[in-house]
N, C-alpha and C positions, 0 to 999 in steps of 0.2 A: 326396615331391612338394611343391614349394614353391608357395604360393598368393601371387600378387601382388595386393595391394589398391591401388586408386588413391590417390595422395597428395592430401590435402585441405589447401588452404592454411590457415594459422593464422587469417587474416582471416575466412574462411568459418566456421570453428569458433567464433570469437568472436561473429560476428553470430548464429549459431544459438543460442549460449548466451544471448544477450540477446533473441532474438526472442520477441515476445509479452509481455514484461515491462511494457511501457508501459501496457497496458490491464488488468493483473491487480491483484488485491489489493482492499482495502477503500478505495475512493476515493469520497467523497461527491461526486457530480457524474457518476458513472457508475452503472450498475446494480450492486446489491449481489450478491455471489456468496458464499454461505456457505463454499464450499470454496476460497476465495482464487483461484478461476478457474484452477486448475491444469490442468484438462482442456483448456481453450481454449489456454492458454499452451503446453502440451505438444504439442497438435496443430499449432500454428503452427510450433514448432521442428522437429517431425518432418517437416512438409511442406517447410520451408525447406531442409533437408539431404537429405531423402529423394527428392524429385522430381528434382532435378538428377542425383543418383546413379542413379536408376532409368533415366534416359536412357542411361546408360552400360551398365548391366546390371541386370536385375530383382533378382537376389539381393543385389547390392551396395546397390541402392535400398532393399530391405527392412531390411537392417542399418542403413543410414544413417537411415531413418525412425525406427527404435526409438532409436538413439543420439541423434538430434536431439530427440526427445520427452523422453527422460530428462534431457538437458542443459538444455533450456528449462524443464522443470518444476522442477528444482533451482535454476536461476537465479532464477526467479520467487519461489520460497519464500525464498531468501536476500535478494533485493532488497526484497520487500514486508514481510516479517516480520509479516504479518497486521495491518498498521496502516492505519487510516482517517485521513484528513486533512480536518478541517473548517476551511474558510477563512472569515475574518470581514472585514467592512469596517473602515475606519479608525475607531478609537475605539468599536467595537461589540462586543457580546457576544450579539447576537441570532442565533438559529438561523434559517436559511432553511427554507421549506417542503420543499425537496428534502432538506435535511439531516435534518429531522424524519422524513420518509418513510424515509430510510436507517436512522436510529436505531430506527424502529419494527421494521424487519426484523432488525436486529442484536439488539435486545432479546429477540426470540423465540428466538434461537439461543443465548443465554447459559444455560448449564447450571449446576447447583449446584457443580460442581467447577471453575468458571471464575471469573476475576477480570477486571474491565474496568479498565484503567489509562488515565486521562485526564490529559494534560499540556497546559496552556495556554501560549501563547507570544505575544509582541508584537514589533512592529518597533522601531526605535530613535528614532522621533519622540516627543518629550515627555520628561519626567523619568523616570529609572530606577525610582524608587519607584512612580510612577503606572503605568508599564508592568507592574510586578510585580503590582499590584492588578488591572489589566486582564486579565492572563494568567490569574489566579485566577478572575475573573468568567467568562471563556470556558470554562475547565474546569468551573466550577460549572453553567453553562448546559447543558452536555452531561450532567453527572451528574444534575442535577435532572430533565432530560427522560427519561433512562433509568430513574430511580426512578419517575417517573410512569407509565412503561410496564411496571412490575413487576419491574425488576431490584433486588434487595435492596441497601440501603445498605452492608451488610457486604461486598458483592461489587464495590464500586466504590472505587478509589483515585484520589485527585485531587491534582494539584500544579500549580504555576505556575512558569515559568522566566523570566518577563518578557522582556527583550530579550537575555538572556545566552546563548541557544542558537539563533541564527538558522539557518534551513535554508540560506539563501544570504546573501551579503554585502548589507548595506543600502545599496547604492551607487546605486539608482534606485528610482523609485516602483513599477515592476513587481516588482522584487525585494522591496521592503518589503511589498507585498501578499501575497507567498508566506510571509512570516514572521508574518503575522497569522492564527494558526491554533490549533487544538487537535488534538493527536494522540491517537487512541483505539486501544488495543491490547486484544484479548481473549486472555488467556493462561490456561493451566491453573494451578491452585493448587499 
């Protein structure tokens, strides 16, 4: 007996793969989720594929729900890589109140078998050597705050890349503002 499954366009699969990833991960500016918000991401992906398929057939909808949840969960894990992004103002290395609250929660989740990797960045305005120093100040601000909250110095790695690793091209002020950042990753030793 041959079972005919409905054909799902590649576009729908791609959208499902990416569903939910925008709001997942360690983003200072949104609520901190210790588990990278996989559950929310997976639920969104499952519903995006499962509900339309359920309209066709309940059994197909169930399979599509599970497939969508798995695909979205994996997509979010790959896209976010457990990274927090701390944005800074022009020529600033000062953490905002929201960023400090975020780091408070993150510090509580750091276990002895984990390392916090902090990398500072800058936009291309100013001299390259100045931007290198500024990127280190941004990384140090995060490191110092985490130390103050109880994360041992031996579990925090810090580096600065200056203007050499922009997230986006420095072609406009809005792009430059995205490059004024510190990236924070919590990884297993």
